[in-house]
BATI-478354 format. One record per residue (C-alpha): y negated, x negated, z; residue in one letter. Coordinates in nm, 4 decimals. Layout:
N
{Y Y | X X | Z Z | residuo A};
...
//
This chain:
177
{Y -0.2134 | X -0.3688 | Z 6.0037 | residuo X};
{Y -0.5042 | X -0.5595 | Z 6.0704 | residuo X};
{Y -0.8497 | X -0.4108 | Z 5.9785 | residuo X};
{Y -0.9556 | X -0.7094 | Z 5.7800 | residuo X};
{Y -0.6443 | X -0.6937 | Z 5.5578 | residuo X};
{Y -0.7127 | X -0.3277 | Z 5.5006 | residuo X};
{Y -1.0732 | X -0.3942 | Z 5.3947 | residuo X};
{Y -0.9495 | X -0.6693 | Z 5.1597 | residuo X};
{Y -0.7015 | X -0.4310 | Z 5.0002 | residuo X};
{Y -0.9640 | X -0.1578 | Z 4.9738 | residuo X};
{Y -1.1985 | X -0.3991 | Z 4.7948 | residuo X};
{Y -0.9406 | X -0.5305 | Z 4.5605 | residuo X};
{Y -0.8620 | X -0.1693 | Z 4.4581 | residuo X};
{Y -1.2192 | X -0.0949 | Z 4.4075 | residuo X};
{Y -1.2761 | X -0.3947 | Z 4.1844 | residuo X};
{Y -0.9728 | X -0.3056 | Z 3.9869 | residuo X};
{Y -1.0887 | X 0.0574 | Z 3.9449 | residuo X};
{Y -1.4337 | X -0.0459 | Z 3.8365 | residuo X};
{Y -1.2748 | X -0.2921 | Z 3.5822 | residuo X};
{Y -1.0433 | X -0.0332 | Z 3.4352 | residuo X};
{Y -1.3339 | X 0.2039 | Z 3.4157 | residuo X};
{Y -1.5603 | X -0.0431 | Z 3.2305 | residuo X};
{Y -1.2886 | X -0.1256 | Z 2.9917 | residuo X};
{Y -1.2256 | X 0.2299 | Z 2.8993 | residuo X};
{Y -1.6010 | X 0.2973 | Z 2.8474 | residuo X};
{Y -1.6732 | X -0.0323 | Z 2.6753 | residuo X};
{Y -1.6019 | X 0.0627 | Z 2.3116 | residuo X};
{Y -1.6321 | X 0.4238 | Z 2.2056 | residuo X};
{Y -1.5162 | X 0.5662 | Z 1.8772 | residuo X};
{Y -1.8438 | X 0.6808 | Z 1.7249 | residuo X};
{Y -1.8113 | X 0.8652 | Z 1.3918 | residuo X};
{Y -2.0847 | X 0.7585 | Z 1.1608 | residuo X};
{Y -2.2507 | X 1.0390 | Z 0.9731 | residuo X};
{Y -2.3896 | X 0.9625 | Z 0.6206 | residuo X};
{Y -2.7424 | X 1.0917 | Z 0.5549 | residuo X};
{Y -2.7605 | X 1.4274 | Z 0.3544 | residuo X};
{Y -2.7315 | X 1.3841 | Z -0.0159 | residuo X};
{Y -3.0140 | X 1.5249 | Z -0.2218 | residuo X};
{Y -2.8935 | X 1.7530 | Z -0.4980 | residuo X};
{Y -3.0951 | X 1.8781 | Z -0.7927 | residuo X};
{Y -3.0307 | X 2.1148 | Z -1.0808 | residuo X};
{Y -2.9762 | X 1.8013 | Z -1.2987 | residuo X};
{Y -2.6594 | X 1.7282 | Z -1.1093 | residuo X};
{Y -2.5200 | X 2.0731 | Z -1.2237 | residuo X};
{Y -2.6040 | X 2.1159 | Z -1.5973 | residuo X};
{Y -2.5628 | X 2.4372 | Z -1.7742 | residuo X};
{Y -2.2212 | X 2.4860 | Z -1.9472 | residuo X};
{Y -2.3809 | X 2.4260 | Z -2.2828 | residuo X};
{Y -2.4771 | X 2.0566 | Z -2.1745 | residuo X};
{Y -2.8162 | X 1.9056 | Z -2.2353 | residuo X};
{Y -2.9254 | X 2.1720 | Z -2.4897 | residuo X};
{Y -2.8291 | X 2.4384 | Z -2.2330 | residuo X};
{Y -2.6538 | X 2.6558 | Z -2.4775 | residuo X};
{Y -2.4755 | X 2.9380 | Z -2.2894 | residuo X};
{Y -2.1276 | X 3.0747 | Z -2.3416 | residuo X};
{Y -2.0878 | X 3.3629 | Z -2.5766 | residuo X};
{Y -2.1070 | X 3.7186 | Z -2.4321 | residuo X};
{Y -1.7945 | X 3.8938 | Z -2.3527 | residuo X};
{Y -1.9344 | X 4.2276 | Z -2.4589 | residuo X};
{Y -1.8850 | X 4.3996 | Z -2.8018 | residuo X};
{Y -1.5614 | X 4.4068 | Z -3.0098 | residuo X};
{Y -1.2456 | X 4.3220 | Z -2.8345 | residuo X};
{Y -1.0905 | X 3.9814 | Z -2.8802 | residuo X};
{Y -0.7323 | X 3.9661 | Z -3.0149 | residuo X};
{Y -0.4615 | X 3.7029 | Z -3.0638 | residuo X};
{Y -0.4957 | X 3.5031 | Z -3.3771 | residuo X};
{Y -0.1639 | X 3.3772 | Z -3.5249 | residuo X};
{Y -0.3341 | X 3.0424 | Z -3.6088 | residuo X};
{Y -0.4567 | X 2.9789 | Z -3.2502 | residuo X};
{Y -0.1900 | X 2.8499 | Z -3.0183 | residuo X};
{Y -0.1807 | X 2.9200 | Z -2.6441 | residuo X};
{Y -0.1355 | X 2.6105 | Z -2.4140 | residuo X};
{Y 0.0811 | X 2.5932 | Z -2.0928 | residuo X};
{Y 0.0064 | X 2.4311 | Z -1.7619 | residuo X};
{Y 0.1967 | X 2.2824 | Z -1.4773 | residuo X};
{Y 0.2451 | X 2.4610 | Z -1.1550 | residuo X};
{Y -0.0922 | X 2.4840 | Z -0.9619 | residuo X};
{Y -0.2672 | X 2.2613 | Z -1.2204 | residuo X};
{Y -0.5504 | X 2.3073 | Z -1.4559 | residuo X};
{Y -0.5435 | X 1.9566 | Z -1.6354 | residuo X};
{Y -0.4530 | X 1.9561 | Z -1.9969 | residuo X};
{Y -0.1354 | X 1.7616 | Z -2.0798 | residuo X};
{Y -0.0797 | X 1.5735 | Z -2.4105 | residuo X};
{Y 0.0986 | X 1.8640 | Z -2.5754 | residuo X};
{Y -0.1819 | X 2.0985 | Z -2.4758 | residuo X};
{Y -0.4373 | X 1.8630 | Z -2.6184 | residuo X};
{Y -0.2591 | X 1.8419 | Z -2.9530 | residuo X};
{Y -0.2318 | X 2.2213 | Z -2.9833 | residuo X};
{Y -0.5984 | X 2.2561 | Z -2.8990 | residuo X};
{Y -0.6818 | X 1.9951 | Z -3.1657 | residuo X};
{Y -0.5013 | X 2.2040 | Z -3.4176 | residuo X};
{Y -0.6964 | X 2.5066 | Z -3.2940 | residuo X};
{Y -1.0244 | X 2.3234 | Z -3.3470 | residuo X};
{Y -0.9222 | X 2.2606 | Z -3.7008 | residuo X};
{Y -0.8736 | X 2.6298 | Z -3.7560 | residuo X};
{Y -1.2029 | X 2.7093 | Z -3.5905 | residuo X};
{Y -1.3866 | X 2.4598 | Z -3.8172 | residuo X};
{Y -1.2477 | X 2.6251 | Z -4.1114 | residuo X};
{Y -1.3450 | X 2.9651 | Z -3.9988 | residuo X};
{Y -1.7062 | X 2.9390 | Z -3.8539 | residuo X};
{Y -1.7223 | X 3.3179 | Z -3.8391 | residuo X};
{Y -1.4971 | X 3.3370 | Z -3.5411 | residuo X};
{Y -1.6006 | X 3.3620 | Z -3.1746 | residuo X};
{Y -1.3346 | X 3.2795 | Z -2.9228 | residuo X};
{Y -1.2484 | X 3.3911 | Z -2.5698 | residuo X};
{Y -1.0295 | X 3.1535 | Z -2.3757 | residuo X};
{Y -0.8234 | X 3.3582 | Z -2.1239 | residuo X};
{Y -0.6740 | X 3.1853 | Z -1.8164 | residuo X};
{Y -0.3497 | X 3.3005 | Z -1.6683 | residuo X};
{Y -0.1224 | X 3.2202 | Z -1.3800 | residuo X};
{Y 0.2340 | X 3.2975 | Z -1.2537 | residuo X};
{Y 0.2661 | X 3.5466 | Z -0.9567 | residuo X};
{Y 0.2741 | X 3.2893 | Z -0.6841 | residuo X};
{Y -0.0361 | X 3.2542 | Z -0.4746 | residuo X};
{Y -0.2928 | X 3.5081 | Z -0.3677 | residuo X};
{Y -0.4925 | X 3.7144 | Z -0.6369 | residuo X};
{Y -0.8144 | X 3.5405 | Z -0.5429 | residuo X};
{Y -0.6630 | X 3.1900 | Z -0.5675 | residuo X};
{Y -0.4935 | X 3.2767 | Z -0.8932 | residuo X};
{Y -0.8183 | X 3.4120 | Z -1.0462 | residuo X};
{Y -0.9901 | X 3.0968 | Z -0.9600 | residuo X};
{Y -0.7051 | X 2.8787 | Z -1.0962 | residuo X};
{Y -0.7045 | X 3.0877 | Z -1.4077 | residuo X};
{Y -1.0842 | X 3.0276 | Z -1.4577 | residuo X};
{Y -1.0287 | X 2.6468 | Z -1.4025 | residuo X};
{Y -0.7635 | X 2.6573 | Z -1.6808 | residuo X};
{Y -0.9882 | X 2.8513 | Z -1.9250 | residuo X};
{Y -1.2768 | X 2.6147 | Z -1.8393 | residuo X};
{Y -1.0600 | X 2.3133 | Z -1.9115 | residuo X};
{Y -0.9739 | X 2.4479 | Z -2.2610 | residuo X};
{Y -1.3439 | X 2.5404 | Z -2.3137 | residuo X};
{Y -1.4597 | X 2.1917 | Z -2.2191 | residuo X};
{Y -1.1970 | X 2.0401 | Z -2.4437 | residuo X};
{Y -1.3058 | X 2.2503 | Z -2.7406 | residuo X};
{Y -1.6701 | X 2.1558 | Z -2.6679 | residuo X};
{Y -1.5769 | X 1.7816 | Z -2.6600 | residuo X};
{Y -1.4185 | X 1.8314 | Z -3.0046 | residuo X};
{Y -1.7304 | X 1.9894 | Z -3.1435 | residuo X};
{Y -1.6939 | X 2.3638 | Z -3.1025 | residuo X};
{Y -2.0288 | X 2.5167 | Z -3.0034 | residuo X};
{Y -2.0771 | X 2.6844 | Z -2.6698 | residuo X};
{Y -2.2254 | X 2.9782 | Z -2.8407 | residuo X};
{Y -1.8873 | X 3.0634 | Z -3.0033 | residuo X};
{Y -1.6896 | X 3.0581 | Z -2.6794 | residuo X};
{Y -1.6525 | X 3.2584 | Z -2.3580 | residuo X};
{Y -1.4020 | X 3.2318 | Z -2.0832 | residuo X};
{Y -1.2338 | X 3.4798 | Z -1.8568 | residuo X};
{Y -0.9559 | X 3.4722 | Z -1.5887 | residuo X};
{Y -0.6851 | X 3.7281 | Z -1.5547 | residuo X};
{Y -0.5101 | X 3.5378 | Z -1.2772 | residuo X};
{Y -0.1552 | X 3.6908 | Z -1.2342 | residuo X};
{Y -0.2476 | X 4.0282 | Z -1.3808 | residuo X};
{Y -0.1409 | X 3.9894 | Z -1.7313 | residuo X};
{Y 0.1924 | X 3.8179 | Z -1.7158 | residuo X};
{Y 0.4018 | X 3.7548 | Z -2.0421 | residuo X};
{Y 0.7249 | X 3.7778 | Z -1.8280 | residuo X};
{Y 0.8002 | X 3.9608 | Z -1.5115 | residuo X};
{Y 1.1197 | X 3.7848 | Z -1.3878 | residuo X};
{Y 1.1222 | X 3.5782 | Z -1.0649 | residuo X};
{Y 1.2368 | X 3.2473 | Z -1.2269 | residuo X};
{Y 1.0761 | X 2.9062 | Z -1.3087 | residuo X};
{Y 1.1250 | X 2.9652 | Z -1.6908 | residuo X};
{Y 0.9264 | X 3.2918 | Z -1.6769 | residuo X};
{Y 0.6629 | X 3.1515 | Z -1.4440 | residuo X};
{Y 0.6060 | X 2.8592 | Z -1.6826 | residuo X};
{Y 0.5336 | X 3.1006 | Z -1.9660 | residuo X};
{Y 0.2783 | X 3.2848 | Z -1.7552 | residuo X};
{Y 0.0859 | X 2.9516 | Z -1.6643 | residuo X};
{Y -0.1258 | X 2.9483 | Z -1.9781 | residuo X};
{Y -0.4528 | X 2.9688 | Z -2.1485 | residuo X};
{Y -0.4839 | X 3.1824 | Z -2.4688 | residuo X};
{Y -0.7438 | X 3.1453 | Z -2.7333 | residuo X};
{Y -0.8336 | X 3.4856 | Z -2.8608 | residuo X};
{Y -1.0647 | X 3.5623 | Z -3.1543 | residuo X};
{Y -1.3206 | X 3.7971 | Z -3.2984 | residuo X};
{Y -1.5574 | X 3.7997 | Z -3.5889 | residuo X};
{Y -1.9173 | X 3.7478 | Z -3.5194 | residuo X};
//
C-alpha cells in the first residue's frame, strides 16, 4: 500500500474519532438541584392547631371500651378513613357531645404482617387519622389522646384475611375526667 493512501486513511479515522467523541460529550445529562427549602415551626403546627391545645395525658385512670363508641376498620397497609369509618366516627362524636365528661384515647392497631416498627408507625397514623377527624368534627384536643399498639393487641390470632381485617382498626376508648 502506498504511504499517501495510509496517511489519508489515518486522517479519516482520526477525524471520525474526534467527531464521535465530540458528539458524545456535546450534551450531558445534568441533574438540576432545587435550592433548599426554608422550613419554620409554622409549617408544623402543634396538634391542637392554631390555639396549640395539646392532646390529653395518657396518665391516670385506665381507658376502657364504651359500648356507645364504635371502632373503625382500615384497609391493608392504609390509614385513610373510608366512608363507613367516617359515618361511625360521626356517630361517636354525637355521643361525645352528649357526654362532655368523657376523655378518649384512640388506639391504633394492625394485623400481624409487617415488622413491629412498621406496624407501630402504621397504628399511630391510624389513631392520628381518627383524632384529626374527631377534631374536624369539633371534639377538643384536650379530650383526646392517641396510642399505637401495632400488632401487639390482636382481636383474632388466625392467619387469614378475615381475621387480619378485624385486627386493622382504631378503637375509641373512654374514661371520666
